[in-house]
N, C-alpha and C positions, 0 to 999 in steps of 0.2 A: 470737459468731462469734472468737474470737482472735485480734488481729492485734499484728505487731510493727511497729514503724516505726524502721527505720535509718536514718542519714543517717552512717557511718564508714568508711573505708577497712580494708578487711581480706585479708590475706594468703590464699591459697587452705588454709595449715596453719591458720590462724586460724579461718576457714569451718568447716570440718574439726571442730576443737576444739568451736566454737559449736553445730553441729549433734548430736554426741555427746552434748549436756547435755542435749537434747530428749529427751521421752518415747517408749518406742518406736512410739506411734500417729500422736506428728506426725514421726517419723522417716519413714514409711513413708509418710506425706502426702507429704512431700518427695522422697521415692524417685518414688512416682508420677507426682508433677508433671514432674520430669525426664526420666522414660523415656516418658513419655503422648505425648509432642510427635513427631509423624509429621513426622520428616527426610527430606527429598528429596535422593537423592544424585543430583548432576547426571547426564547420560546422559554426558558427556565421562569423568567418574569413574568410571564403571560400564563402559564402553567398555575403559579402561585396564584395569582388573582382569580383564576378560574373556579381553582379549589376552595377558594375563602367566600368567592359569592356562592360556591354549592352548600360550603356548611350554612353558611347565613340563611339562606334559601331554605334549607332543611330544618335548621331549630332557629328561627328568629328570635327566641328569647334569650340566645350566648348574647346577642349586642346589646351594646351599650347605648345611653341616650349622651349624645357630644354635651348637652347642658348641665347636664348631671355630672358627665364625668370633669367638665372644667371647673366646674365649683370646688373640686377637692385638689385643684393644682396649685 
């Protein structure tokens, strides 16, 4: 098994560039490792999202169009 030991500071962009230099097989391994974690979303966060979805469904006029909003940024 191939191992890599790093003890350096990298920016996110530098890390991305380093990963791009890996073989497709190793890039897939990294992708699988990142996305295979079972991240639990706290119940409080789930409730916030469900509440916002219910409000949007009950009153769709309260929603803003992203294209229009982004023009004002």
